[in-house]
C-alpha positions in Angstrom: -270.5 -81.7 30.3 -269.1 -84.1 27.7 -269.5 -88.0 28.1 -266.5 -90.1 26.9 -267.5 -92.7 24.3 -265.5 -95.5 25.4 -266.9 -95.5 28.9 -270.4 -95.7 30.6 -271.9 -92.9 33.1 -272.3 -93.3 36.7 -276.1 -93.5 36.1 -275.8 -96.4 33.1 -273.2 -98.3 35.9 -275.3 -98.0 38.3 -278.6 -99.0 36.7 -276.7 -102.3 35.3 -275.4 -102.7 39.0 -279.2 -103.0 40.1 -280.4 -104.8 37.5 -277.2 -107.4 37.9 -278.4 -107.8 41.6 -281.8 -108.1 41.0 -281.2 -111.1 38.7 -278.8 -112.8 41.2 -281.7 -111.9 44.2 -284.3 -114.0 42.1 -282.3 -117.2 40.9 -283.2 -119.7 43.4 -280.1 -121.4 45.2 -280.7 -124.4 43.9 -280.3 -123.3 40.3 -276.8 -123.3 40.8 -274.7 -125.4 38.9 -273.5 -128.6 41.5 -270.7 -130.9 40.2 -271.6 -134.3 40.1 -268.7 -137.0 42.1 -267.4 -137.6 38.6 -267.0 -133.9 38.0 -265.9 -133.5 41.2 -263.0 -136.5 40.7 -262.1 -135.2 37.5 -261.1 -131.8 38.9 -257.3 -131.3 40.2 -257.0 -132.0 43.6 -254.9 -130.1 45.9 -251.4 -131.2 46.1 -249.9 -134.4 47.9 -248.0 -132.0 50.7 -250.4 -129.4 50.9 -252.1 -128.3 54.3 -255.2 -129.5 55.0 -257.9 -126.5 54.3 -261.6 -126.3 54.6 -263.6 -127.0 51.1 -263.8 -123.2 51.1 -260.3 -122.8 51.4 -259.6 -125.5 48.7 -261.6 -123.7 46.1 -260.7 -120.2 46.5 -257.0 -121.5 46.6 -258.3 -123.2 43.1 -259.7 -120.4 41.8 -256.7 -118.1 42.3 -254.3 -121.1 40.4 -257.1 -121.1 37.4 -257.0 -116.9 37.9 -253.4 -117.2 36.9 -253.0 -119.8 34.2 -255.6 -118.4 32.6 -253.9 -114.9 32.4 -250.7 -116.6 31.2 -251.6 -119.7 29.7 -248.7 -119.9 27.1 -246.2 -119.2 29.8 -245.7 -122.0 31.9 -244.3 -125.7 31.7 -246.3 -128.0 33.2 -243.6 -128.0 36.2 -244.3 -124.7 36.8 -247.7 -125.1 37.0 -247.6 -128.2 39.3 -245.1 -125.4 41.5 -247.7 -122.6 41.2 -250.9 -125.1 42.3 -248.6 -125.7 45.5 -248.0 -122.1 46.0 -251.4 -121.5 45.8 -252.1 -123.7 48.4 -249.4 -122.9 50.6 -250.7 -119.4 50.8 -253.9 -119.8 51.3 -253.8 -121.0 55.5 -252.1 -117.1 55.6 -255.4 -115.7 54.0 -257.6 -117.5 56.3 -255.7 -116.3 59.4 -255.8 -112.9 58.2 -259.7 -112.8 57.1 -260.4 -114.8 60.8 -259.0 -111.2 62.4 -261.8 -109.1 62.6 -262.1 -105.4 63.1 -265.0 -102.8 63.4 -265.6 -99.3 61.6 -264.4 -97.1 64.8 -260.7 -99.4 64.8 -257.8 -97.5 64.5 -254.6 -98.9 62.6 -252.3 -101.1 64.6 -249.5 -99.0 62.9 -249.2 -95.4 62.3 -246.9 -94.5 59.8 -245.6 -91.4 59.9 -242.7 -90.3 57.9 -239.9 -89.0 58.6 -238.3 -86.7 56.8 -234.8 -85.6 57.9 -234.2 -82.2 56.8 -230.4 -80.4 56.5 -230.9 -78.4 59.5 -228.5 -74.9 59.0 -226.0 -74.4 61.4 -226.9 -71.4 63.8 -225.2 -68.2 63.1 -222.4 -67.8 65.8 -223.2 -64.4 67.1 -220.0 -62.7 68.5 -220.4 -61.6 72.7 -220.6 -58.1 72.9 -218.7 -55.4 75.2 -219.8 -54.2 77.7 -218.8 -50.2 77.8 
């Protein structure tokens, strides 16, 4: 078998994933950076009209905003960035409600999608009536 020069093999991927998870498991929880009160005050806060969110929801909305701004850095004006932050915070309650819905592996889908294919029906052949002798 030939291997692509630009990619990595499945074995190498598994090796790297196992190493990364082992390193993550060995790190103590207190080794993670915790923002100081000054850093927390300096970080951007939710817009004034934003819905009440849990700390996890606020962090997720802010992370979503930062990811969008990081990817499309030069495309937004300051006004658009404020609107984008407002939209990220406004969308978060819907995501939280969706995640609160519990499902199990055995649950069937709520909606079965059955494709409707309408085919042109051929007209039935008209059979002339038979005469009796």
